[in-house]
All heavy atoms as an XYZ file, in Angstrom:
957
protein
N      87.414     37.736     89.276
C      87.218     37.550     90.711
C      88.200     38.431     91.514
O      87.868     38.801     92.645
C      87.456     36.075     91.108
C      86.253     35.205     90.789
C      86.438     33.824     91.300
O      87.002     33.664     92.404
O      86.027     32.904     90.602
N      89.347     38.767     90.981
C      90.346     39.593     91.692
C      89.806     40.968     92.013
O      90.031     41.509     93.083
N      89.049     41.510     91.067
C      88.476     42.848     91.260
C      87.460     42.833     92.387
O      87.392     43.717     93.247
C      87.841     43.366     89.994
C      88.817     43.996     89.042
C      88.122     44.664     87.870
O      87.010     44.227     87.473
N      88.741     45.663     87.286
N      86.618     41.813     92.395
C      85.595     41.692     93.433
C      86.226     41.605     94.801
O      85.778     42.235     95.768
C      84.718     40.468     93.153
C      83.571     40.355     94.160
C      82.690     39.154     93.865
N      81.932     39.357     92.638
C      81.309     38.406     91.982
N      81.400     37.157     92.403
N      80.646     38.647     90.882
N      87.326     40.851     94.949
C      88.012     40.755     96.243
C      88.552     42.093     96.668
O      88.451     42.459     97.846
C      89.152     39.713     96.149
C      88.684     38.265     96.111
C      89.791     37.328     95.935
O      90.962     37.661     96.299
O      89.571     36.222     95.401
N      89.128     42.796     95.710
C      89.704     44.113     96.062
C      88.580     45.055     96.564
O      88.762     45.795     97.526
C      90.348     44.754     94.833
C      91.856     44.603     94.889
C      92.545     45.421     93.837
N      92.981     44.476     92.771
C      92.882     44.712     91.491
N      92.458     45.840     91.036
N      93.286     43.796     90.636
N      87.415     45.002     95.894
C      86.315     45.860     96.339
C      85.885     45.480     97.745
O      85.591     46.347     98.555
C      85.093     45.707     95.394
C      85.266     46.470     94.115
C      83.968     46.523     93.326
N      84.219     46.765     91.928
C      83.696     46.073     90.942
N      82.844     45.105     91.158
N      84.021     46.361     89.681
N      85.784     44.199     98.045
C      85.376     43.750     99.369
C      86.369     44.226    100.419
O      86.003     44.708    101.476
C      85.268     42.228     99.422
C      84.120     41.658     98.608
C      82.760     42.117     99.180
O      82.617     42.184    100.391
O      81.866     42.450     98.358
N      87.660     44.147    100.090
C      88.698     44.585    101.024
C      88.582     46.114    101.259
O      88.780     46.595    102.380
C      90.108     44.239    100.504
C      90.387     42.748    100.621
O      89.707     42.041    101.368
N      91.359     42.299     99.826
N      88.303     46.887    100.181
C      88.202     48.351    100.327
C      87.026     48.702    101.237
O      87.112     49.593    102.056
C      88.017     49.001     98.969
C      89.281     49.155     98.157
C      88.964     49.751     96.786
C      90.276     50.093     98.863
N      85.901     47.953    101.075
C      84.733     48.252    101.898
C      85.012     47.999    103.352
O      84.594     48.783    104.215
C      83.544     47.394    101.463
C      82.901     47.838    100.174
C      81.734     46.934     99.824
C      81.139     47.330     98.459
N      80.095     46.388     98.039
N      85.765     47.010    103.647
C      86.087     46.699    105.021
C      87.098     47.695    105.616
O      86.997     48.073    106.760
C      86.648     45.279    105.159
C      85.616     44.214    104.905
C      86.228     42.814    104.844
O      87.442     42.683    104.855
N      85.381     41.798    104.723
N      88.042     48.128    104.777
C      89.112     48.999    105.280
C      88.640     50.431    105.460
O      89.192     51.144    106.291
C      90.272     48.957    104.320
N      87.651     50.866    104.742
C      87.224     52.271    104.815
C      86.548     52.558    106.142
O      85.663     51.832    106.559
C      86.270     52.614    103.654
C      85.775     54.053    103.759
C      86.588     55.082    103.379
C      84.490     54.337    104.237
C      86.159     56.380    103.467
C      84.063     55.643    104.328
C      84.899     56.670    103.943
O      84.483     57.944    104.047
N      87.013     53.652    106.809
C      86.364     54.095    108.014
C      86.066     55.574    107.887
O      86.917     56.352    107.464
C      87.300     53.851    109.224
C      87.380     52.406    109.613
S      88.331     52.144    111.062
C      89.922     51.806    110.382
N      84.869     55.936    108.292
C      84.417     57.318    108.149
C      85.291     58.215    109.085
O      85.258     58.009    110.299
C      82.941     57.390    108.517
C      82.352     58.748    108.244
O      83.068     59.719    108.141
N      81.032     58.772    108.172
N      85.988     59.228    108.518
C      86.835     60.041    109.382
C      86.050     60.870    110.372
O      86.515     61.106    111.496
C      87.572     60.940    108.414
C      86.803     60.867    107.121
C      86.109     59.542    107.124
N      84.841     61.263    110.031
C      84.011     62.054    110.953
C      83.582     61.180    112.133
O      83.661     61.617    113.284
C      82.798     62.650    110.209
C      83.261     63.635    109.158
C      81.850     63.329    111.236
C      82.214     64.091    108.192
N      83.194     59.968    111.840
C      82.772     59.035    112.901
C      83.963     58.744    113.812
O      83.845     58.649    115.045
C      82.215     57.748    112.286
N      85.183     58.614    113.185
C      86.366     58.294    114.005
C      86.681     59.469    114.941
O      87.001     59.297    116.123
C      87.563     58.095    113.085
C      87.471     56.853    112.245
S      87.643     55.348    113.168
C      89.369     55.449    113.583
N      86.541     60.698    114.422
C      86.817     61.874    115.256
C      85.835     62.002    116.378
O      86.187     62.327    117.516
C      86.770     63.138    114.393
N      84.570     61.693    116.123
C      83.521     61.759    117.186
C      83.793     60.727    118.268
O      83.568     60.968    119.421
C      82.144     61.576    116.602
C      81.673     62.785    115.894
C      80.223     62.621    115.418
N      79.767     63.801    114.722
C      78.818     63.825    113.789
N      78.258     62.697    113.424
N      78.503     64.945    113.191
N      84.298     59.575    117.824
C      84.518     58.506    118.811
C      85.687     58.880    119.763
O      85.754     58.430    120.901
C      84.801     57.180    118.117
O      86.049     57.247    117.452
N      86.628     59.676    119.269
C      87.769     60.086    120.114
C      87.347     61.115    121.161
O      88.007     61.275    122.163
C      88.856     60.692    119.235
C      89.695     59.683    118.528
C      90.898     60.318    117.849
N      91.029     59.733    116.531
C      90.940     60.373    115.398
N      90.683     61.664    115.361
N      91.079     59.763    114.247
N      86.244     61.818    120.927
C      85.809     62.795    121.898
C      86.197     64.202    121.484
O      86.851     64.406    120.438
N      85.863     65.233    122.312
C      86.179     66.622    121.941
C      87.682     66.883    121.941
O      88.424     66.322    122.772
C      85.459     67.431    123.014
C      85.323     66.517    124.145
C      85.182     65.112    123.586
N      88.129     67.717    120.987
C      89.573     68.025    120.956
C      89.895     69.126    121.954
O      89.085     69.963    122.285
C      90.004     68.476    119.528
C      89.141     69.693    119.069
C      89.918     67.377    118.544
C      89.708     70.427    117.917
N      91.136     69.110    122.392
C      91.613     70.130    123.347
C      92.274     71.248    122.533
O      93.236     71.005    121.816
C      92.639     69.531    124.329
C      92.048     68.473    125.211
C      91.022     69.079    126.200
O      91.208     70.170    126.682
N      89.949     68.359    126.375
N      91.745     72.488    122.622
C      92.341     73.600    121.885
C      93.483     74.130    122.665
O      93.481     74.209    123.894
C      91.288     74.671    121.602
O      90.885     75.244    122.838
N      94.535     74.526    121.952
C      95.725     75.036    122.633
C      95.660     76.547    122.868
O      96.262     77.028    123.830
C      96.959     74.733    121.761
O      96.760     75.310    120.479
N      94.953     77.284    122.049
C      94.911     78.730    122.147
C      93.762     79.216    123.031
O      93.015     78.441    123.611
N      93.635     80.559    123.115
C      92.546     81.152    123.901
C      91.181     80.906    123.248
O      91.062     80.822    122.052
C      92.872     82.631    123.933
C      93.770     82.865    122.772
C      94.490     81.580    122.523
N      90.170     80.780    124.084
C      88.824     80.510    123.579
C      88.163     81.847    123.200
O      88.696     82.934    123.505
C      87.959     79.841    124.640
O      87.846     80.727    125.751
C      88.585     78.533    125.106
N      87.023     81.751    122.580
C      86.280     82.937    122.233
C      85.876     83.706    123.499
O      85.908     84.920    123.545
C      85.000     82.549    121.401
C      85.423     81.965    120.074
C      84.090     83.773    121.214
C      84.307     81.350    119.278
N      85.510     82.920    124.539
C      85.132     83.533    125.825
C      86.282     84.360    126.352
O      86.080     85.452    126.912
C      84.716     82.431    126.774
C      83.848     82.956    127.927
C      82.504     83.536    127.404
O      81.893     82.979    126.506
N      82.065     84.605    128.035
N      87.514     83.828    126.226
C      88.677     84.558    126.705
C      88.806     85.897    125.955
O      89.116     86.927    126.568
C      89.975     83.747    126.497
C      89.997     82.517    127.381
O      89.289     82.499    128.424
O      90.733     81.556    127.042
N      88.607     85.859    124.654
C      88.683     87.115    123.876
C      87.614     88.124    124.320
O      87.888     89.310    124.416
C      88.539     86.807    122.386
C      89.797     86.360    121.710
C      89.969     85.109    121.235
C      90.853     87.292    121.541
C      91.132     84.702    120.620
C      92.029     86.884    120.938
C      92.178     85.625    120.483
O      93.329     85.226    119.886
N      86.439     87.610    124.568
C      85.338     88.528    124.955
C      85.575     89.140    126.337
O      85.193     90.270    126.618
C      83.989     87.817    124.931
C      83.462     87.416    123.538
C      82.246     86.570    123.636
C      83.179     88.669    122.729
N      86.194     88.382    127.227
C      86.371     88.829    128.610
C      87.701     89.564    128.800
O      87.992     89.964    129.943
C      86.338     87.615    129.539
C      84.951     87.028    129.612
O      83.953     87.739    129.395
N      84.847     85.768    129.920
N      88.483     89.740    127.749
C      89.786     90.410    127.922
C      89.584     91.886    128.337
O      88.556     92.482    127.972
C      90.608     90.327    126.663
C      90.171     91.228    125.526
C      90.979     90.913    124.282
N      90.686     91.863    123.210
C      89.620     91.829    122.441
N      88.713     90.887    122.626
N      89.456     92.691    121.480
N      90.540     92.462    129.058
C      90.373     93.847    129.464
C      90.512     94.789    128.265
O      91.412     94.637    127.422
C      91.537     94.074    130.437
C      92.542     93.020    130.072
C      91.766     91.846    129.570
N      89.589     95.762    128.194
C      89.635     96.740    127.103
C      89.794     98.129    127.665
O      89.350     98.400    128.782
C      88.318     96.673    126.329
C      88.141     95.423    125.482
C      86.942     95.633    124.561
N      86.116     94.466    124.323
C      85.529     93.686    125.228
N      85.648     93.970    126.510
N      84.763     92.665    124.883
N      90.437     99.009    126.918
C      90.591    100.391    127.390
C      89.244    101.124    127.432
O      88.333    100.849    126.634
C      91.528    101.036    126.372
C      91.364    100.235    125.139
C      91.060     98.830    125.602
N      89.128    102.077    128.349
C      87.904    102.882    128.402
C      87.923    103.905    127.247
O      88.946    104.067    126.569
C      87.838    103.649    129.744
O      88.933    104.565    129.788
C      87.852    102.682    130.909
N      86.804    104.578    127.026
C      86.711    105.545    125.950
C      87.722    106.675    126.164
O      88.351    107.155    125.193
C      85.295    106.082    125.896
C      85.039    107.016    124.743
C      84.544    108.287    124.873
C      85.294    106.806    123.355
N      84.459    108.856    123.613
C      84.930    107.961    122.667
C      85.797    105.742    122.628
C      85.012    108.100    121.301
C      85.894    105.884    121.259
C      85.531    107.046    120.607
N      87.932    107.084    127.417
C      88.895    108.167    127.713
C      90.328    107.724    127.322
O      91.081    108.482    126.733
C      88.843    108.516    129.190
C      87.497    109.063    129.669
C      87.102    110.316    128.884
O      87.974    111.174    128.624
O      85.916    110.458    128.507
N      90.669    106.493    127.651
C      91.987    105.960    127.328
C      92.186    105.913    125.828
O      93.250    106.198    125.318
C      92.206    104.590    127.946
C      92.318    104.599    129.463
C      92.262    103.218    130.095
O      91.808    102.271    129.426
O      92.695    103.128    131.266
N      91.141    105.530    125.098
C      91.221    105.422    123.642
C      91.460    106.876    123.073
O      92.329    107.069    122.216
C      89.939    104.866    123.031
C      89.918    105.030    121.529
C      89.773    103.422    123.387
N      90.756    107.883    123.617
C      90.973    109.243    123.174
C      92.414    109.709    123.418
O      93.027    110.340    122.552
C      89.994    110.195    123.866
C      88.585    110.098    123.383
C      87.680    111.109    124.130
C      86.228    111.014    123.684
N      85.372    111.863    124.486
N      92.946    109.358    124.611
C      94.291    109.761    124.924
C      95.315    109.138    123.945
O      96.233    109.775    123.473
C      94.652    109.299    126.386
C      94.008    110.131    127.452
C      94.255    109.606    128.808
O      95.220    108.840    129.013
O      93.481    109.953    129.744
N      95.091    107.858    123.634
C      95.995    107.179    122.682
C      95.957    107.841    121.316
O      96.993    108.030    120.649
C      95.609    105.709    122.579
C      95.989    104.898    123.814
C      95.453    103.466    123.753
O      94.759    103.071    122.816
N      95.795    102.694    124.759
N      94.732    108.236    120.898
C      94.594    108.885    119.589
C      95.336    110.237    119.573
O      95.988    110.596    118.586
C      93.152    109.095    119.243
C      92.348    107.809    118.827
C      90.895    108.119    118.691
C      92.928    107.247    117.554
N      95.248    110.971    120.684
C      95.942    112.265    120.795
C      97.427    112.067    120.675
O      98.167    112.806    120.046
C      95.575    112.958    122.118
C      94.167    113.549    122.131
C      93.991    114.641    121.050
O      94.900    115.473    120.889
O      92.957    114.621    120.396
N      97.945    111.033    121.405
C      99.368    110.758    121.358
C      99.855    110.438    119.934
O     100.887    110.893    119.510
C      99.729    109.553    122.293
C      99.723    109.921    123.752
C     100.095    108.681    124.581
C      99.927    109.011    126.070
N     100.162    107.827    126.908
N      99.027    109.696    119.216
C      99.382    109.356    117.833
C      99.448    110.625    116.970
O     100.327    110.791    116.130
C      98.389    108.364    117.229
C      98.593    106.936    117.632
C      97.652    106.028    116.893
C      97.811    104.583    117.344
N      96.896    103.698    116.695
N      98.479    111.544    117.170
C      98.450    112.765    116.416
C      99.704    113.616    116.674
O     100.321    114.147    115.795
C      97.215    113.566    116.721
C      95.954    113.039    116.074
C      94.774    113.917    116.387
C      93.483    113.327    115.805
N      92.293    114.125    116.209
N     100.076    113.700    117.967
C     101.298    114.464    118.321
C     102.501    113.874    117.654
O     103.358    114.567    117.142
C     101.454    114.464    119.837
C     100.496    115.390    120.537
C     100.720    115.341    122.039
C      99.653    116.161    122.769
N      99.738    116.061    124.236
N     102.608    112.546    117.671
C     103.748    111.880    117.041
C     103.810    112.179    115.557
O     104.883    112.442    114.990
N     102.659    112.166    114.909
C     102.665    112.413    113.458
C     102.980    113.851    113.135
O     103.563    114.152    112.124
C     101.315    111.957    112.856
O     100.276    112.756    113.383
N     102.577    114.775    114.069
C     102.933    116.192    113.862
C     104.440    116.370    113.898
O     105.000    117.092    113.062
C     102.262    117.069    114.941
C     100.785    117.351    114.714
C     100.223    118.199    115.792
C      98.716    118.384    115.629
N      98.120    119.131    116.770
N     105.085    115.721    114.860
C     106.539    115.845    114.983
C     107.189    115.304    113.734
O     108.141    115.904    113.194
C     107.022    115.095    116.212
N     106.704    114.199    113.229
C     107.266    113.587    112.019
C     107.044    114.512    110.828
O     107.985    114.728    109.990
C     106.588    112.239    111.735
C     107.068    111.494    110.516
C     108.527    111.072    110.697
C     106.239    110.273    110.298
N     105.882    115.118    110.737
C     105.584    116.037    109.616
C     106.529    117.268    109.678
O     107.020    117.704    108.635
C     104.145    116.508    109.685
N     106.767    117.777    110.887
C     107.673    118.907    111.035
C     109.091    118.548    110.576
O     109.767    119.292    109.877
C     107.709    119.393    112.480
C     106.441    120.116    112.900
C     106.388    120.424    114.390
O     107.450    120.291    115.048
O     105.313    120.786    114.888
N     109.525    117.333    110.997
C     110.861    116.871    110.619
C     110.950    116.758    109.086
O     111.930    117.179    108.509
C     111.106    115.523    111.269
C     112.369    114.836    110.787
C     113.612    115.274    111.201
C     112.297    113.769    109.908
C     114.762    114.679    110.743
C     113.435    113.149    109.482
C     114.673    113.602    109.883
N     109.948    116.153    108.472
C     109.979    115.980    106.998
C     109.969    117.328    106.329
O     110.634    117.536    105.311
C     108.762    115.162    106.540
C     108.888    113.689    106.874
C     107.658    112.914    106.486
O     106.572    113.511    106.225
O     107.764    111.673    106.465
N     109.226    118.282    106.847
C     109.192    119.646    106.276
C     110.540    120.279    106.311
O     111.029    120.888    105.339
C     108.171    120.496    107.032
C     107.848    121.799    106.351
C     107.142    121.678    105.038
O     106.353    120.717    104.904
O     107.406    122.477    104.133
N     111.218    120.140    107.445
C     112.570    120.721    107.592
C     113.535    120.052    106.605
O     114.352    120.727    105.964
C     113.060    120.471    109.041
C     114.290    121.280    109.354
C     114.705    121.122    110.817
C     113.910    122.028    111.712
N     114.358    122.040    113.093
N     113.436    118.727    106.482
C     114.296    118.017    105.514
C     114.046    118.489    104.121
O     114.975    118.660    103.280
C     114.076    116.516    105.636
C     114.566    115.908    106.930
S     116.334    116.134    107.186
C     117.000    115.028    105.986
N     112.755    118.701    103.778
C     112.396    119.177    102.426
C     113.000    120.579    102.160
O     113.488    120.843    101.048
C     110.873    119.248    102.235
C     110.293    117.885    101.975
O     111.011    116.964    101.543
N     109.010    117.739    102.221
N     112.934    121.443    103.182
C     113.494    122.789    103.015
C     115.017    122.677    102.760
O     115.526    123.358    101.856
C     113.244    123.631    104.266
C     111.798    124.110    104.347
C     111.510    124.812    105.652
O     112.463    125.223    106.347
O     110.325    124.937    106.012
N     115.702    121.859    103.553
C     117.143    121.692    103.379
C     117.443    121.170    101.981
O     118.396    121.609    101.304
C     117.700    120.721    104.413
C     117.674    121.306    105.842
O     117.520    122.509    105.971
N     117.810    120.441    106.810
N     116.636    120.233    101.517
C     116.856    119.634    100.166
C     116.636    120.711     99.118
O     117.390    120.779     98.148
C     115.915    118.456     99.999
C     116.049    117.752     98.693
C     115.112    117.628     97.747
C     117.188    117.034     98.223
N     115.575    116.896     96.708
C     116.881    116.532     96.955
C     118.499    116.817     98.714
C     117.756    115.796     96.202
C     119.393    116.108     97.963
C     119.023    115.610     96.722
N     115.610    121.552     99.278
C     115.388    122.603     98.315
C     116.536    123.576     98.240
O     116.992    123.996     97.153
C     114.100    123.377     98.662
C     112.826    122.660     98.313
C     111.599    123.412     98.740
C     110.338    122.633     98.534
N     109.152    123.326     99.002
N     117.104    123.916     99.409
C     118.266    124.827     99.446
C     119.457    124.183     98.721
O     120.144    124.837     97.941
C     118.647    125.140    100.910
C     117.679    126.086    101.597
C     118.071    126.250    103.047
C     117.002    127.072    103.786
N     117.276    127.175    105.212
N     119.649    122.882     98.971
C     120.767    122.169     98.308
C     120.566    122.206     96.787
O     121.519    122.447     96.044
C     120.789    120.738     98.807
C     122.130    120.325     99.323
C     122.103    118.930     99.892
O     121.686    118.765    101.050
O     122.535    117.983     99.159
N     119.347    121.940     96.376
C     119.053    121.950     94.933
C     119.312    123.344     94.329
O     119.852    123.454     93.208
C     117.620    121.532     94.663
C     117.276    120.049     94.816
C     115.812    119.808     94.656
C     118.080    119.225     93.823
N     118.906    124.374     95.031
C     119.121    125.725     94.549
C     120.612    126.021     94.363
O     121.038    126.558     93.340
C     118.526    126.779     95.538
C     117.079    127.015     95.347
C     116.735    127.587     93.967
O     117.487    128.451     93.473
O     115.727    127.153     93.375
N     121.406    125.624     95.389
C     122.861    125.833     95.293
C     123.432    125.109     94.073
O     124.226    125.660     93.299
C     123.556    125.308     96.568
C     123.331    126.177     97.778
C     124.058    125.550     98.987
C     123.707    126.301    100.247
N     124.289    125.663    101.449
N     123.012    123.871     93.900
C     123.511    123.066     92.784
C     123.108    123.694     91.490
O     123.886    123.787     90.519
C     122.954    121.647     92.923
C     123.537    120.687     91.939
N     124.867    120.311     91.938
C     122.982    120.047     90.882
C     125.058    119.478     90.956
N     123.950    119.288     90.277
N     121.858    124.160     91.400
C     121.337    124.792     90.190
C     122.151    126.059     89.872
O     122.502    126.276     88.712
C     119.862    125.113     90.383
C     119.153    125.497     89.087
C     117.672    125.699     89.348
N     116.989    124.455     89.639
C     116.099    124.262     90.575
N     115.717    125.273     91.316
N     115.520    123.105     90.765
N     122.427    126.870     90.906
C     123.197    128.082     90.692
C     124.584    127.740     90.124
O     125.099    128.405     89.230
C     123.332    128.876     91.997
C     122.035    129.581     92.358
C     122.137    130.273     93.727
O     123.246    130.433     94.230
O     121.049    130.586     94.290
N     125.215    126.689     90.723
C     126.557    126.299     90.254
C     126.498    125.894     88.773
O     127.319    126.290     87.975
C     127.075    125.130     91.074
C     127.636    125.476     92.417
C     128.148    124.250     93.104
C     128.618    124.541     94.519
N     129.050    123.356     95.238
N     125.458    125.088     88.468
C     125.354    124.643     87.054
C     125.113    125.842     86.136
O     125.718    125.903     85.064
C     124.197    123.636     86.923
C     124.492    122.233     87.427
C     123.236    121.359     87.291
C     125.615    121.593     86.645
N     124.229    126.764     86.542
C     123.905    127.900     85.680
C     125.127    128.800     85.492
O     125.398    129.248     84.383
C     122.765    128.679     86.268
C     121.374    128.009     86.164
C     120.344    128.831     86.899
C     120.976    127.845     84.714
N     125.884    129.038     86.582
C     127.061    129.927     86.457
C     128.106    129.251     85.598
O     128.808    129.909     84.825
C     127.609    130.250     87.844
O     128.063    129.075     88.486
N     128.258    127.954     85.709
C     129.252    127.206     84.903
C     128.779    127.039     83.448
O     129.632    126.980     82.559
N     127.524    126.976     83.223
C     127.019    126.694     81.883
C     126.927    127.934     80.994
O     126.813    127.825     79.788
C     125.664    126.010     81.967
O     124.711    126.926     82.451
N     126.966    129.127     81.613
C     126.884    130.336     80.775
C     128.050    130.429     79.821
O     127.868    130.665     78.630
C     126.850    131.583     81.684
C     125.505    131.845     82.325
C     125.539    133.021     83.243
O     126.439    133.909     83.114
O     124.657    133.147     84.113
N     129.243    130.169     80.324
C     130.446    130.258     79.438
C     130.414    129.132     78.442
O     130.757    129.321     77.275
C     131.707    130.224     80.277
O     131.717    129.033     81.057
N     129.996    127.949     78.883
C     129.989    126.828     77.955
C     128.886    126.975     76.910
O     129.049    126.534     75.783
C     129.806    125.491     78.741
O     128.571    125.473     79.383
N     127.760    127.634     77.288
C     126.711    127.804     76.298
C     127.153    128.786     75.199
O     126.805    128.633     74.046
C     125.434    128.288     76.990
O     125.628    129.579     77.520
N     127.969    129.782     75.579
C     128.510    130.712     74.579
C     129.417    129.967     73.606
O     129.389    130.200     72.404
C     129.296    131.846     75.252
C     128.393    132.833     76.003
C     129.195    133.878     76.699
C     128.286    134.812     77.511
N     129.079    135.766     78.289
N     130.230    129.034     74.168
C     131.114    128.258     73.312
C     130.279    127.396     72.327
O     130.653    127.300     71.156
C     131.995    127.337     74.193
C     133.053    128.078     74.962
C     133.839    127.110     75.818
C     134.770    127.836     76.759
N     135.436    126.924     77.692
N     129.202    126.817     72.850
C     128.369    125.972     72.030
C     127.795    126.815     70.848
O     127.721    126.371     69.709
C     127.206    125.387     72.822
C     127.626    124.274     73.700
C     126.435    123.635     74.381
N     126.840    122.879     75.574
C     126.170    122.797     76.669
N     125.026    123.433     76.806
N     126.617    122.082     77.689
N     127.328    128.041     71.175
C     126.736    128.904     70.143
C     127.782    129.205     69.061
O     127.507    129.231     67.875
C     126.210    130.186     70.773
C     124.912    129.940     71.563
C     124.448    131.211     72.287
O     125.112    132.201     72.298
N     123.292    131.102     72.926
N     129.038    129.464     69.496
C     130.085    129.734     68.541
C     130.304    128.532     67.642
O     130.439    128.681     66.428
C     131.395    130.047     69.288
C     131.411    131.445     69.862
C     132.774    131.694     70.505
N     132.680    132.784     71.459
C     133.469    132.931     72.526
N     134.441    132.042     72.738
N     133.359    133.935     73.338
N     130.339    127.379     68.223
C     130.549    126.125     67.430
C     129.452    125.956     66.428
O     129.695    125.588     65.259
C     130.664    124.929     68.358
C     131.944    124.795     69.073
C     132.020    123.527     69.933
C     133.278    123.479     70.758
N     133.294    122.314     71.653
N     128.203    126.207     66.839
C     127.073    126.065     65.911
C     127.226    127.006     64.750
O     126.988    126.648     63.590
C     125.747    126.322     66.660
C     125.290    125.157     67.514
C     123.929    125.485     68.148
C     123.460    124.363     69.063
N     122.209    124.652     69.695
N     127.624    128.249     65.030
C     127.770    129.244     63.973
C     128.857    128.783     62.991
O     128.722    128.889     61.776
C     128.133    130.612     64.548
C     126.970    131.324     65.184
C     127.344    132.664     65.720
C     126.187    133.336     66.461
N     126.578    134.615     67.078
N     130.007    128.267     63.543
C     131.041    127.796     62.680
C     130.607    126.660     61.792
O     130.916    126.626     60.595
C     132.247    127.343     63.564
C     132.984    128.523     64.217
C     134.029    128.035     65.188
O     134.358    126.843     65.202
O     134.483    128.864     66.004
N     129.820    125.772     62.363
C     129.337    124.603     61.598
C     128.391    125.063     60.481
O     128.427    124.542     59.377
C     128.672    123.586     62.487
C     129.631    122.781     63.343
C     128.912    121.757     64.167
C     129.894    121.004     65.025
N     129.201    120.027     65.936
N     127.551    126.026     60.819
C     126.610    126.530     59.812
C     127.378    127.161     58.646
O     127.016    127.016     57.488
C     125.659    127.558     60.428
C     124.575    126.940     61.251
C     123.651    127.995     61.836
C     122.618    127.385     62.725
N     121.762    128.384     63.410
N     128.439    127.912     58.967
C     129.212    128.562     57.938
C     129.921    127.519     57.045
O     129.998    127.658     55.827
C     130.287    129.482     58.560
C     129.726    130.732     59.152
C     130.797    131.564     59.785
C     130.213    132.793     60.486
N     131.234    133.545     61.208
N     130.388    126.461     57.658
C     131.124    125.454     56.867
C     130.196    124.670     55.939
O     130.648    124.199     54.910
C     131.870    124.486     57.812
O     130.946    123.733     58.547
N     128.928    124.513     56.353
C     127.975    123.841     55.485
C     128.111    122.351     55.466
O     127.566    121.686     54.614
N     128.885    121.790     56.381
C     129.095    120.330     56.410
C     127.941    119.609     57.145
O     127.807    118.413     57.041
C     130.396    119.983     57.088
C     131.593    120.443     56.330
C     132.851    120.122     57.037
N     134.018    120.683     56.357
C     135.208    120.723     56.871
N     135.437    120.297     58.110
N     136.200    121.260     56.202
N     127.184    120.360     57.885
C     126.101    119.725     58.689
C     124.981    119.336     57.796
O     124.473    120.158     57.035
C     125.642    120.709     59.788
C     124.548    120.017     60.625
C     126.775    121.162     60.664
N     124.538    118.045     57.878
C     123.402    117.632     57.058
C     122.088    118.032     57.740
O     122.010    118.069     58.941
C     123.460    116.124     56.881
O     123.286    115.470     58.091
N     121.123    118.346     56.917
C     119.859    118.828     57.422
C     118.964    117.701     57.950
O     117.942    117.931     58.542
C     119.118    119.619     56.378
C     119.849    120.889     56.024
C     119.114    121.662     54.989
C     119.870    122.935     54.628
N     119.225    123.710     53.577
N     119.324    116.434     57.712
C     118.476    115.313     58.129
C     118.632    115.023     59.644
O     117.879    114.328     60.222
C     118.816    114.062     57.340
O     120.181    113.705     57.558
N     119.676    115.595     60.277
C     119.891    115.377     61.701
C     119.824    116.742     62.458
O     120.819    117.396     62.607
C     121.275    114.746     61.987
C     121.430    113.404     61.357
C     122.151    113.226     60.184
C     120.836    112.275     61.954
C     122.298    112.028     59.616
C     120.965    111.057     61.371
C     121.691    110.898     60.182
N     118.637    117.111     62.883
C     118.484    118.426     63.515
C     119.106    118.418     64.950
O     119.163    117.375     65.576
C     116.969    118.642     63.645
C     116.429    117.253     63.603
C     117.354    116.432     62.772
N     119.577    119.563     65.373
C     120.149    119.680     66.738
C     119.026    119.915     67.745
O     118.029    120.544     67.437
C     121.112    120.883     66.785
C     122.398    120.608     66.082
C     122.576    121.021     64.783
C     123.424    119.936     66.715
C     123.749    120.794     64.150
C     124.560    119.663     66.059
C     124.741    120.122     64.733
N     119.250    119.460     68.939
C     118.229    119.627     69.974
C     118.733    120.633     70.979
O     119.847    120.710     71.329
C     117.951    118.284     70.694
C     117.300    117.289     69.797
C     118.038    116.292     69.226
C     115.959    117.386     69.483
C     117.466    115.347     68.401
C     115.364    116.473     68.642
C     116.101    115.445     68.097
């Protein structure tokens, strides 16, 4: 009998949420309506073209700036490369001498090749 009572109580307590919402009436929206969006002021075709031109000019300036930065970076890399090459000539000669000495001594194992 306890289960039957619980079922009866549930039937009485249940209220349809859709019916409840309808009984309260229409809700008040806080934001702009669709009509507001449709009636909002829009730029003319000429204004849109002007805005697009302004964007293109801005991107051209940015492209020029990036190009200049790339050139500066290339120059810096060249300088660094020259320094390394001028410094490495003498060290590469030393390395070649060491390799020759090691070959003569015969202590180098053939299982570990040099790179």
